[in-house]
N, C-alpha and C positions, 0 to 999 in steps of 0.2 A: 504494500500500500504506500502511496506517495505521502511524503511528509506534509502535514498541514501547516500552512503559513499564516501568521497573523500580521497584518499591516496596521500600525497606529499612525494616524495623520494629525499633524499639528494644526494650530489656529489658522483658519481660512480668511476670516474678516472681509468677506465680500470679494475676494480675488477669484472670480469665477473662471477665468481663462486658465489660471494656474491649477485650479482644482480639476478642471476638465482634462488638462494635459497630464497631471499626475495620475489620475485614474486610468488613463490610457497606458501609461508606463507600468503601472502596477498590474494591469491585465496582461501585458506582454511578459512581465517578469514571472508571474505565477504559473503561466502555462497551464498544464493539466493538474497542478497541485490543488487539493482542497484548500480553502482559504477563509479568512475572516477579515473584515475591515472594521477598525475601531476609530471613529472620529472623536477627537478630544474636546469639541465644543468651540464656541465663538465663531459662528458661521457668518455673522453679520457685522455691520459697523465698520467705519474707517475706509474700507475699499469701496469702489464705485458700483459693484454689481451684486449686492447682497441678495436681491430678489432671485436672480438667476442661480446663484449658488445654492440657496435654499431649495429652489425648484429641482435642481439636479440631485441634491441629496435626498429629497423626498422620493424622487423617481428611482434613484439607485437603491434605496432601502426597500421600496415597495416591490422591486424586481426580485429581491432575495432577502426577505426580512430576517431569516435565520443567520445569515452571514454578515449582515451590515448593521453595526451598532453605532448609533449616534448619541454621544453624551451631551449634556447641557453645559454651556459655558456661562460665565457671568454676564456677558453681553446679551446672549439670547434671553437670559433670565430677566435682565433689566428691561428689555423691549416688551416682554410679556407683562411685566409688572406695570409699566407705563400704560400699556393698552388697557389694563384692568383698573386704572385709576390711581396707580402708584406715582412715584417721583419721576416725572418726565424730564426734569432739568438734569437730574443725575445721568440719565441715559443720554440726553443730547450732549452733555459735556464730555461724554466718553465715545463720541463718534456716531451717535444715533442720527444726526442730521443727514449723514451720507446714506443711511438706510432709508430714510424718508424720501430722499431724492430718487433712490433706486426704485422705490415702489410708486413714485409719483403721487404721494399723499402728504398731508400736512400734520398728521398726528398718528401715534402708534396704534390707536384703536382702529384706524382705517387700513392697516395692513390686512391682507386677506385672512379670513378666519382660519382657513386650512393651515396657513403657515403659522399663525399664532398658536393654534391648538397643537400642532406638531411640536413646536419649540417648547410649549408648556408641559408636554407629556414626556419629554426626554428624561432618561435616567441620569443620576448624578455620578455614577461610578459603574464599573464593570470589572470583574476579576476572573482570571483563569487560575490554573494550578500554581503558576509561578509569579504572576504579575497582577497589579492593581492599577487599573486605568482610571484617570480622573482628570478633570479640567485643570484645577489649580494646585492642589496638594492636600496634605493631611496635617493633623495635629500630632506631632511626635509624642509617643507614649500612650496614645489613646487607641484602643483596638480598632481595626479598620471597619468593623461592622457597627461601631458606635460613633463614627465621625458625623458632625453636624453639617447641615447644608451650606451654611455660610463659609465654613472651612473648605469644603470641597469646591466651592465656586470661587473663593477669593484669596485663599491662603498664599502668602509668600514666606515671611519669617514668622516663626523660627524654623520652618520646614526646610527652606533652601540651604540653610547653614548647618543643618543637623546631619551628622555622618552616620548615624546609627542604623542598624538593620530594623526595618519596619515590619518584618514578617514576610511580606511579599515585596517584590521589586516595584517601585512606583513609576508609572509612565504618565507624564503630564505635559501641559502647555502653560498658557496664561502669562508667563514672564518671558518677554523676548530675550533671547540669549545674547543679542548684541553683536554677534560676529558671523551671522548667516549660517551657523552650523549648530547642530544639536549639542546640548551640554550633557555629557555622559559622566555620571558619578557611580560609585560602587553600589549605592542604594536607590538611585533614581535616574530618570532620563527626562530632560526638558526638550520638547519638540517644537516649541514656538520659535521658529527661525525668522520671524519678522516679515512674512509675506506681504503684509500691507504697508511695510516701510521700505520696500525695495529688495527684501531678501527672498530666498526661495520658499516654496511650500514643500515641507519635508515629511516623508514617511519613514518609519523604522520597520524593519523586517524581523520577525521573531519566528521561532519554531517551538515545538512542544518539548524539546530536549534541553535547550539552553535557556537560561534565565535572561541574559542580556540580549541586545539586538545582534543580529548577524550582519546587517548592512543598513545603510541609509540610501533612500532614493529621492531625488528632487523632481520638481515639476519639469525641469529641463532634461530629465532622463539620466542625470548623473548618478552613478551607483558607487558608493564608497563603503568598503568593508569596515565594519566596526571593530575596534580593539576589544580584547577580552576584558571582562570585568575583574576588578580587584575585589577582595572580600570587604564587605561593609563592617563597621565596628559593631560588636554585639550589643 
């Protein structure tokens, strides 16, 4: 039986063309291997084509819902909250205006209901036997099944600086790495390579045997072999 591959995809932020191109490269890469796609959230805001990105994700997931997992990011969550009467200014200050322009509407509540319902129903995390996939991060020292939603959507510190073993390897986005490349640590992997700031959109490739990534693939089709993980502190 062919090895099952899992592809985790970092923050998209309305970069539709990069998303479309990356999906094509992932399809070519996996060939006949069974696979899973795990999107780490933040599908909208900042980039120019949020509507098209969301439409493509909905279509991709509907075509194979068992294999396509879309997690919720803080930007997706802010848009849904604004549409339901929450803090619109917080969302607009974080790139929401670009999303409104993409949809051609003046308020979050005017985004198509299908898109709002889809974003509002997205799970906050997904785990396999070796990894815990989440948008932002976790609270160190708290069991993974007891993490609260604000942490999963918004966490930076102390998570980013914590070197300890969290039980499962954490795969996340949310915090741009700043150098157009993933940040690979012994206990976590940051896949937000700044697509909306001129960087690539990046996917990490995993299999069921190895905890860390095997390789990284960008929307330009560049494939980089990932170095082996060091051991995290206990």
